[in-house]
FITIGU-736074 format. One line per 2 residues: number of its first residue (from 1); their letters; for each residue x negated, y negated, z of C-alpha. Coordinates in steps of 0.25 Angstrom, whole numbers, plus 5000, padded with zeros to 4 digits. Each point is the difference from the previous one (the first is absolute). Example, Ala and Ser with C-alpha at 12.3 -4.5 7.8 and 13.67 -1.06 7.14 Angstrom:
<atoms>
1> AS> 4951 5018 5031; 4994 4986 4998
</atoms>
This chain:
<atoms>
1> XX> 5000 5000 5000; 4994 4986 4996
3> XX> 5001 4988 5009; 5010 4994 4990
5> XX> 5009 5012 5003; 4999 5000 5015
7> XX> 5005 4985 5000; 5011 5003 4990
9> XX> 5014 4996 5005; 4994 4990 5010
11> XX> 5004 4988 4992; 5014 5000 4993
13> XX> 5000 4993 4987; 5004 4986 5002
15> XX> 5000 5001 5015; 4985 4998 5003
17> XX> 4998 4995 5014; 4993 4987 4996
19> XX> 5001 4994 5014; 4992 5012 5006
21> XX> 4990 4999 4988; 4998 4985 5003
23> XX> 4997 5003 5014; 4989 5010 4996
25> XX> 4995 4990 4990; 4999 4989 5011
27> XX> 4994 5009 5010; 4989 5005 4991
29> XX> 4996 4985 4997; 5000 4997 5015
31> XX> 4992 5012 5003; 4989 4999 4989
33> XX> 4999 4985 5002; 4997 5003 5015
35> XX> 4990 5011 4997; 4993 4990 4990
37> XX> 4999 4989 5011; 4994 5010 5010
39> XX> 4991 5006 4990; 4995 4986 4996
41> XX> 4997 4997 5014; 4993 5013 5003
43> XX> 4991 4998 4988; 4997 4986 5004
45> XX> 4997 5004 5014; 4992 5014 4998
47> XX> 4996 4999 4985; 5004 5010 4989
49> XX> 4990 5010 5004; 5006 5002 5013
51> XX> 5004 5015 5003; 5015 5003 5000
53> XX> 5005 5014 5005; 5009 5007 5009
55> XX> 4994 5009 5011; 4998 5015 4999
57> XX> 5005 5002 4986; 4994 5005 4987
59> XX> 5011 4992 4991; 4995 4986 5001
61> XX> 5013 4992 5000; 5009 5011 4997
63> XX> 5012 4993 4993; 4990 4994 4990
65> XX> 4992 5012 4999; 5012 5009 4997
67> XX> 5007 4992 4990; 4989 4992 4993
69> XX> 4988 5009 5003; 4990 4988 5004
71> XX> 4990 5004 5011; 5001 4986 5008
73> XX> 4989 4998 5009; 4998 4985 5000
75> XX> 5009 4988 5001; 4996 4995 4987
77> XX> 5006 5011 4993; 5014 4997 5005
79> XX> 5004 4987 4992; 5000 5006 4986
81> XX> 5008 5012 5006; 5010 4990 5006
83> XX> 5001 4992 4988; 5003 5012 4991
85> XX> 5012 5004 5009; 5005 4985 5001
87> XX> 5000 5001 4985; 5010 5011 5000
89> XX> 5011 4992 5008; 5010 4996 4989
91> XX> 5011 4991 5001; 5010 5008 4992
93> XX> 5008 5007 5011; 5000 5015 4996
95> XX> 4999 5012 5008; 4986 5004 4994
97> XX> 4995 4986 5003; 5005 5001 5014
99> XX> 4992 5012 5002; 4987 4994 4994
101> XX> 5002 4988 5009; 5001 5010 5012
103> XX> 4987 5007 4996; 4994 4986 4999
105> XX> 5005 4997 5014; 4993 5013 5005
107> XX> 4987 4996 4994; 5002 4986 5007
109> XX> 5003 5007 5014; 4988 5009 4998
111> XX> 4991 4988 4998; 5005 4992 5011
113> XX> 4999 5012 5010; 4986 5004 4995
115> XX> 4995 4986 5003; 5004 5002 5014
117> XX> 4989 5011 5001; 4988 4992 4995
119> XX> 4994 4998 5014; 5006 5011 5008
121> XX> 5006 5014 4999; 5011 4996 5010
123> XX> 5006 4987 4996; 5013 5003 5007
125> XX> 5003 5002 5015; 5008 5011 5006
127> XX> 5011 5005 4997; 4998 4996 4985
129> XX> 4992 5011 4993; 4997 4993 4986
131> XX> 4993 5009 4991; 5001 5015 5002
133> XX> 4987 5007 4998; 4997 5012 4990
135> XX> 4999 5010 5011; 5014 4997 5005
137> XX> 5005 5002 4986; 4993 5013 4999
139> XX> 5004 5005 5014; 5015 5000 4996
141> XX> 4998 5005 4986; 5003 5015 5004
143> XX> 5013 4995 5007; 5004 4993 4987
145> XX> 4997 5011 4991; 5008 5010 5008
147> XX> 5011 4990 5002; 4999 5000 5015
149> XX> 5000 4985 4997; 5011 4999 4990
151> XX> 4997 4986 4996; 4996 4986 5003
153> XX> 5009 4988 5005; 4995 4986 4999
155> XX> 5008 4991 5009; 4999 4985 4998
157> XX> 5007 4988 5008; 5008 4999 5013
159> XX> 5012 5009 5004; 5012 4994 5005
161> XX> 4996 5004 5014; 4988 5008 5007
163> XX> 5009 5011 5003; 5005 5002 4986
165> XX> 4985 4999 4995; 4997 5011 5010
167> XX> 5012 5009 4996; 4995 4999 4985
169> XX> 4986 5003 5003; 5003 5011 5010
171> XX> 5009 5007 4990; 4989 4999 4989
173> XX> 4990 5006 5010; 5009 5012 5003
175> XX> 5001 5002 4986; 4985 5001 4998
177> XX> 4998 4988 4992; 4987 4992 4999
179> XX> 5003 4986 5003; 4994 4986 4997
181> XX> 5005 4988 5007; 4998 4985 4997
183> XX> 5005 4987 5006; 5009 4998 5012
185> XX> 5005 5014 5001; 4987 5004 5007
187> XX> 5002 4991 5012; 5015 5005 5000
189> XX> 4995 5014 5001; 4990 4997 5011
191> XX> 5011 4994 5008; 5007 5013 5000
193> XX> 4987 5008 5003; 5001 5007 4987
195> XX> 4986 5008 4998; 4993 4994 4988
197> XX> 4985 5002 4995; 4991 5010 4993
199> XX> 5004 5011 5009; 5015 4999 4997
201> XX> 4998 4998 4985; 5008 4987 5002
203> XX> 4991 4989 4996; 5002 4985 5005
205> XX> 4993 4994 4988; 5002 4985 5004
207> XX> 5007 4988 4994; 5001 4995 4986
209> XX> 4990 5005 4990; 4996 5012 5009
211> XX> 5011 5007 4994; 4991 5003 4988
213> XX> 4993 5010 5009; 5012 5009 4998
215> XX> 4998 4999 4985; 4985 5002 5000
217> XX> 5002 5012 5009; 5009 5007 4990
219> XX> 4991 4996 4988; 4988 5006 5007
221> XX> 5008 5013 5001; 5000 5001 4985
223> XX> 4985 4998 4998; 4997 5009 5012
225> XX> 5009 5012 4998; 5005 4998 4985
227> XX> 4986 4997 4995; 5006 4989 4992
229> XX> 4989 4992 4993; 5000 4986 5005
231> XX> 5006 4990 4990; 5009 5011 4994
233> XX> 5013 4992 5004; 5010 5008 4993
235> XX> 4995 5013 5006; 4999 4993 5014
237> XX> 5014 4995 4999; 5005 5014 4995
239> XX> 4993 5006 5012; 5006 4991 5010
241> XX> 5014 5002 4994; 4999 5015 5000
243> XX> 4992 5003 5013; 5001 4988 5010
245> XX> 5014 5000 5005; 5000 4986 5005
247> XX> 5011 4989 5001; 5001 4986 5006
249> XX> 5010 4996 5010; 5001 4984 5001
251> XX> 5007 4996 5013; 5005 4985 5003
253> XX> 4998 4988 4992; 4994 5001 4986
255> XX> 4990 4991 4994; 4994 4999 4986
257> XX> 4986 5005 5003; 5005 5012 5007
259> XX> 5009 5003 4989; 4989 4999 4990
261> XX> 4991 5009 5008; 5012 5010 5001
263> XX> 5000 5000 4985; 4986 5004 5000
265> XX> 5005 5012 5007; 5011 5002 4989
267> XX> 4988 4999 4990; 4995 5012 5007
269> XX> 5013 5008 5000; 5005 4997 5014
271> XX> 5014 4994 5002; 5004 4989 5010
273> XX> 5012 5000 5009; 5004 4987 5008
275> XX> 5009 4998 5011; 5004 4986 4994
277> XX> 5013 4998 4992; 4995 4998 4986
279> XX> 5007 4989 4992; 5003 5001 4985
281> XX> 4988 5002 4992; 4991 5005 5011
283> XX> 5003 5015 5000; 4993 5010 4991
285> XX> 5006 5014 4999; 4992 5011 5007
287> XX> 4988 4990 5002; 5004 4988 5008
289> XX> 5013 5003 5008; 5008 4995 5012
291> XX> 5004 5009 5012; 5004 4991 5012
293> XX> 5004 5012 5008; 4988 5004 5009
295> XX> 5006 5014 5002; 5000 5002 4985
297> XX> 4987 4992 4995; 4990 5012 5002
299> XX> 5009 5010 4994; 5002 4991 4988
301> XX> 4985 4997 4998; 4997 5015 5001
303> XX> 5011 5004 4990; 4995 4990 4990
305> XX> 4986 5004 5001; 5003 5015 5000
307> XX> 4993 5003 5013; 5004 5014 5005
309> XX> 4999 5002 5015; 4992 5011 5006
311> XX> 5002 4997 5015; 5012 5005 5007
313> XX> 5009 4995 5012; 4998 5007 5013
315> XX> 5009 4999 5012; 4990 4994 5010
317> XX> 5000 4987 5007; 4987 4995 4994
319> XX> 4997 4996 4985; 4991 5010 4992
321> XX> 4993 5000 4987; 4985 4999 4995
323> XX> 5000 4986 5003; 4997 5004 5015
325> XX> 4990 5011 4997; 4988 4990 5003
327> XX> 5006 4995 5013; 4991 5000 5012
329> XX> 5005 5001 5014; 4990 4994 5009
331> XX> 5000 5003 5015; 5007 4987 5004
333> XX> 5012 5004 4990; 5000 5014 5004
335> XX> 5011 5006 5009; 4996 5015 4999
337> XX> 4987 5007 4996; 4998 5015 4997
339> XX> 4988 5008 4997; 4985 4995 4997
341> XX> 4995 5007 5013; 5010 4992 5008
343> XX> 5010 5011 5000; 5002 5014 4993
345> XX> 5006 4998 4986; 5001 5008 4988
347> XX> 5009 5001 4987; 5003 5013 4992
349> XX> 5008 5003 4988; 5003 5015 4998
351> XX> 5007 5009 4990; 5011 5008 5007
353> XX> 5011 5010 4994; 5014 4996 4998
355> XX> 5004 5007 5013; 4991 4992 5009
357> XX> 5005 4986 4996; 5012 4991 5002
359> XX> 5000 4990 4989; 5001 4985 5005
361> XX> 4998 5004 5015; 4991 4990 5008
363> XX> 4997 5004 5014; 4992 4992 5011
365> XX> 4994 5010 5010; 4996 4991 5012
367> XX> 5003 4986 5003; 5005 4989 4990
369> XX> 4994 4987 4998; 5009 4993 5011
371> XX> 4995 5010 5010; 4986 4996 5000
373> XX> 4994 4987 5005; 4994 4989 4991
375> XX> 4985 5003 4998; 5001 5015 5003
377> XX> 4991 5009 4992; 5010 5011 4995
379> XX> 4996 5014 4996; 5007 5003 4987
381> XX> 5001 5012 4990; 5007 4998 4987
383> XX> 5005 5013 4994; 5006 5000 4986
385> XX> 5006 5013 4996; 5003 5002 4985
387> XX> 5007 5010 4992; 5000 5000 4985
389> XX> 5002 5011 4989; 4987 4994 4993
391> XX> 4993 4997 5013; 4986 5006 5001
393> XX> 4990 5000 5012; 4990 4993 4992
395> XX> 5010 4988 5000; 5000 4999 5015
397> XX> 4988 4991 5001; 5004 4992 4988
399> XX> 5014 4997 5007; 4993 4998 5013
401> XX> 4991 4988 4995; 5013 4993 4996
403> XX> 5004 4998 5014; 4990 4989 5001
405> XX> 5006 4992 4989; 5015 5003 5004
407> XX> 4998 4995 5014; 4992 4988 4996
409> XX> 5011 4996 4991; 5008 4996 5013
411> XX> 4999 4986 5004; 4993 5000 5014
413> XX> 4995 5014 4999; 4985 5003 4998
415> XX> 4993 5014 4997; 4986 5003 4997
417> XX> 4992 5013 4998; 5007 5014 4999
419> XX> 5002 5014 5007; 4996 4999 5014
421> XX> 4991 4987 4999; 5013 4992 4997
423> XX> 5001 4986 5007; 5014 4994 5000
425> XX> 5006 4987 5005; 5014 4994 5001
427> XX> 5001 4985 5001; 5008 4992 5011
429> XX> 5008 4994 4988; 5004 5014 4995
431> XX> 5004 5005 5014; 5008 4987 5002
433> XX> 5008 5003 4987; 5003 5014 5006
435> XX> 4990 5009 4994; 5000 5014 5006
437> XX> 4991 5012 4998; 5012 5007 4993
439> XX> 4999 4989 4989; 4986 5007 4996
441> XX> 5009 5012 4996; 5009 4991 4992
443> XX> 4989 4994 4992; 4993 5013 4998
445> XX> 5012 5008 4996; 5005 4989 4990
447> XX> 4986 4998 4994; 4997 5015 4998
449> XX> 5013 5003 4993; 4999 4988 4991
451> XX> 4986 5001 4996; 4998 5015 4999
453> XX> 5014 5005 4996; 4995 5012 4991
455> XX> 4992 5007 5011; 5008 4994 5013
457> XX> 5014 5006 5002; 5001 4999 5015
459> XX> 4993 4992 5010; 5001 5000 5016
461> XX> 4991 4991 5009; 4997 5003 5014
463> XX> 4993 4988 5008; 4993 5005 5013
465> XX> 4997 4990 5011; 5000 5010 5012
467> XX> 4986 5001 5003; 5000 5015 5003
469> XX> 5008 5003 4987; 4990 4991 4992
471> XX> 4988 5008 5005; 5007 5013 4997
473> XX> 5004 4996 4986; 4986 4994 4998
475> XX> 4994 5014 5001; 5009 5005 4990
477> XX> 4997 4989 4991; 4985 5002 5001
479> XX> 5001 5015 4996; 5007 4995 4987
481> XX> 4989 4989 4998; 4990 5011 5001
483> XX> 5007 5009 4990; 5001 4989 4990
485> XX> 4985 4996 5002; 4996 5014 4996
487> XX> 5009 5000 4988; 4994 4986 4996
489> XX> 4986 5006 5001; 5004 5010 4989
491> XX> 5005 4989 4991; 4988 4997 4991
493> XX> 5000 4996 4986; 4994 5014 4996
495> XX> 5011 5007 5007; 5012 4995 4993
497> XX> 5004 5002 4986; 5008 4987 4999
499> XX> 4997 4985 5001; 5011 4990 5000
501> XX> 5001 4987 4993; 5005 4986 5005
503> XX> 5006 4990 4991; 5007 4992 5010
505> XX> 4991 4988 4997; 5004 5000 4985
507> XX> 5012 4991 5004; 4989 4990 5002
509> XX> 4988 5005 4993; 5005 5007 4987
511> XX> 4987 5008 4996; 4996 5004 5014
513> XX> 5000 5015 5004; 4996 5006 5013
515> XX> 4996 5015 5001; 5002 5005 5014
517> XX> 4992 5012 5006; 5000 5006 5014
519> XX> 4987 4992 5001; 5003 4987 4993
521> XX> 5010 4991 5005; 5007 4990 4992
523> XX> 4992 4987 4999; 5012 4993 5007
525> XX> 4997 5009 5012; 5015 5002 5001
527> XX> 5002 5013 4992; 4992 5013 5002
529> XX> 5001 5013 4993; 5010 5005 5010
531> XX> 5008 4988 4998; 5001 5001 4985
533> XX> 5003 5015 5001; 5012 4997 5010
535> XX> 5004 4988 4990; 5000 5010 4989
537> XX> 5010 5009 5007; 5009 4988 5003
539> XX> 5000 4995 4986; 4994 5009 4989
541> XX> 5001 4989 4990; 4994 4989 5008
543> XX> 4987 4994 5001; 4992 5012 5006
545> XX> 4998 5011 4990; 4992 5013 5001
547> XX> 4988 5001 4992; 4995 5015 4999
549> XX> 4985 4999 5001; 4995 5011 4991
551> XX> 4985 5001 4997; 4991 4989 5004
553> XX> 4992 4993 4989; 4991 4994 5010
555> XX> 5002 5005 5015; 4990 4991 5005
557> XX> 5005 4987 4994; 5014 5005 5001
559> XX> 5005 5001 4986; 5011 5009 4996
561> XX> 5006 5001 4986; 5014 5001 5006
563> XX> 4998 4987 5007; 4994 4993 4988
565> XX> 5013 5004 4992; 5008 4994 5011
567> XX> 4993 4987 5001; 5000 4998 4985
569> XX> 5015 5002 4999; 5004 4992 5012
571> XX> 4990 4989 4998; 5007 4997 4987
573> XX> 4988 5005 4993; 4990 4991 5006
575> XX> 4992 5010 5008; 4994 5012 4994
577> XX> 4991 5006 5010; 4999 4998 5015
579> XX> 4991 5006 5011; 5006 5001 5014
581> XX> 4987 5001 5008; 4991 4989 4995
583> XX> 5001 4985 4999; 4989 4999 4989
585> XX> 5005 5008 4989; 5015 4998 4995
587> XX> 5005 4998 5014; 5015 5000 5004
589> XX> 5007 4987 4997; 5005 4990 5011
591> XX> 5013 4993 5000; 4998 4989 5010
593> XX> 5006 5004 5013; 4988 5008 5004
595> XX> 4995 4999 5015; 4986 4999 4997
597> XX> 4990 4998 4988; 4987 5007 4997
599> XX> 4989 4992 4993; 4986 5004 4996
601> XX> 4989 4993 5006; 4988 5003 4990
603> XX> 4990 4993 5008; 5003 5010 5012
605> XX> 5002 5012 4991; 5014 5001 5007
607> XX> 5014 4995 5002; 5007 4990 5008
609> XX> 5014 5002 5005; 5009 4987 5000
611> XX> 5013 5000 5008; 5012 4991 4999
613> XX> 4998 4996 5014; 4986 4994 4998
615> XX> 5001 4987 4993; 4985 4997 5000
617> XX> 4990 5003 4989; 4994 5014 4997
619> XX> 4986 5004 4995; 5005 5001 4986
621> XX> 5002 4985 5000; 5015 5000 5000
623> XX> 5011 5000 5010; 5011 5010 5001
625> XX> 5009 4991 4992; 4990 4998 4989
627> XX> 4997 5015 4999; 5014 5004 5000
629> XX> 5003 4990 4988; 4989 5007 4992
631> XX> 5005 5015 5002; 5015 4999 5002
633> XX> 5011 5002 4990; 4998 5014 4995
635> XX> 4986 4999 4994; 4988 5009 5001
637> XX> 4988 4992 5006; 4988 5008 5002
639> XX> 4993 4996 5012; 5012 4994 5007
641> XX> 5012 5008 5005; 5012 4998 5009
643> XX> 5002 5010 5011; 5008 5004 5012
645> XX> 4993 4999 5013; 5002 5015 5003
647> XX> 4991 5003 4988; 4988 4996 5008
649> XX> 5002 5012 5009; 5003 5010 4988
651> XX> 4992 5012 4997; 5001 4995 4986
653> XX> 4994 4986 5002; 4992 4997 4987
655> XX> 4992 5014 5000; 4995 4996 4986
657> XX> 4994 4987 5005; 4994 5005 5013
659> XX> 5012 5000 5009; 5000 4992 5013
661> XX> 4985 4998 5000; 5002 4989 4989
663> XX> 5007 4991 5009; 4991 4988 5004
665> XX> 5010 4990 5005; 5014 4999 5006
667> XX> 5008 4990 5009; 4999 5002 5015
669> XX> 5015 5002 5001; 5000 5012 4990
671> XX> 4988 5006 5008; 5008 4999 5013
673> XX> 5012 5007 4993; 4993 5012 4994
675> XX> 4988 5001 5009; 5002 5013 5008
677> XX> 5005 5009 4988; 4990 4993 4990
679> XX> 4988 5003 5009; 5005 5015 5002
681> XX> 5001 5002 4985; 4986 4993 4998
683> XX> 4994 5009 5010; 5006 5012 4993
685> XX> 4994 4994 4987; 4986 5000 5007
687> XX> 5000 4985 5001; 4999 5000 5015
689> XX> 5010 4998 5011; 5001 4984 5000
691> XX> 4998 4997 4985; 5010 4989 5000
693> XX> 4990 4992 5008; 4991 5001 4988
695> XX> 5010 4993 4992; 4999 4985 4999
697> XX> 5012 4990 5003; 5002 4985 5000
699> XX> 4993 4999 5013; 4987 5004 4993
701> XX> 5003 4993 4987; 5009 4997 4988
703> XX> 4990 5000 4989; 4991 5011 4995
705> XX> 4988 4992 5004; 5004 4999 5014
707> XX> 5004 5015 5002; 4988 5006 4992
709> XX> 4989 4998 5011; 5010 5005 5010
711> XX> 5003 5013 4992; 4985 5003 4998
713> XX> 4998 4999 5015; 5012 5009 5003
715> XX> 4994 5010 4989; 5013 5000 4993
717> XX> 5000 5012 4990; 5006 4993 4989
719> XX> 4987 4992 4998; 4993 5014 4996
721> XX> 5011 5006 4992; 5000 5001 4985
723> XX> 5004 4986 4994; 5015 4999 5000
725> XX> 5001 4993 4987; 4993 5011 4993
727> X> 4988 5000 4991
</atoms>
């Protein structure tokens, strides 16, 4: 479908909304004129050679980079770009001209905002966020590709009152939407104590032109995941229309500049719904429409954009959805705490037969929340019994890991770790709203049935809070954990005859293909071989498909003809050969939502591991954001590869390249996370019991020149291995 076709029907012949188009024209003139004034002042003050950039991004000024292709690095480059866009603001009041004026307004807003970052990476004070960095965009990539986050809502203006604002945003959060906020609504939401910020995927961008950071977020997704070449405007707009399910809600008084900016969103395929009554000549079918009823405005916006909801309503006294997954409950906000060596705690999902389950039953064995005192350290055991005709014991651990996500989706609930290292908290706010232990069962039953309908037929949940019973059931859980661990030890790549594919990210990265093996987790870190096997049982036509191994072409590098055939077909004939066990020769592709990136450091004859959480420089001369920009989007990039963190402790970690002995640098936060298991495996590899301490980190240096002398002092083995780049 062409762009002209998607806009067909918006304007009836002879009924053009001239008044609306005139507002866009006037707004674009105001915005570009203001940008010109600020740009002239900046050049006079700093000179044309002054650097201009946003922090922690590989995409320069993303609106300009995505739509025009320019790599803007200095202020002096901007006047010509702005003048070109000013020249496309035409007086003739047509829909097409209004869209072009909208695009020019986005450019003006991007320039105005970029100038705020000339002398600082943080021009705005809290709670405003301003520009959102690349690592955040990538962090939520996997949740967008699997539709956990079904779309993006951009809210501009001021609601009729703060309670109405909170109701709209809370509804969007409960439906799983990513939310961008601009103008007075931010203050209204804080008045009602609505949780906002990066951890809640509800971004308070700021006032006025800060709204452009919603647009540059969406456009970066096209370059990151879709591998859209910068400057290919039609391809980028097509990607936005098909894959970024975004819309704009405008609340309160309208003005010409905001209307022009909203037409920049329409230019990208995102419709606008306002709560204002539009007069004659102001409404545009399916693109700029009115809905004054706050109970209907969200539903209408989603219908127009075609957003399909994935979250479900659960009868509990707190809100729930992926918006709350990143919520942290600090000690002062905590009412109860469970686990983390403060009390005995465990969780267990087990398969049972049909005679040993009562579907939908929830039982609390021991005191309920209102029978404990604030601040108590409560023993807890969560036991989820599942019966399903297609259920397998191998799926128990897969489903058990979902407990973490399902509980964290509850507002005021906090959960980390798994099995009997679990640590949970319930906030004072959740208790005040009436949350009970019983509600854990409501969440788990609803989510298991909705997300795993093909393998889950019946669910029963028992929550143990009686200390003696927790200890008794904990012993039973330990026996099951042990049995599973023994089974997992048998799951080696050589001992299975089937790998599984993962094409989830093709909704964002059309040519990217993952092959998952027992010893090679997906680069997002969220999908393992067992996950994919379970997903295939759930949906035999879905994103995870079996790939029969057959004979290996190269068992060291990890190449199979069956995998090559699959890669070629599913990458749309862009990949002919792929090796699973090397990053140097035809490696696996990367989509963009990887947890970490491996990069070769030739001077050290090894590799560095960069993570999303480390925003500083790495010894390969690039930050994580810059590295990610060079190897995402489904392309093969020898010497660079995205990975899930768990791959660092895999038995198949780069065997063709020298394995873990090649790692010469990683951030301290990654070292701390993997230390124990990593050291155990390194000792098995003959690298000594504390090999991780021979790996440099940012405290040693962030350049190859800084870390090389230290690596030599440590006697790091990479320095004496065969040259990693080959002859």
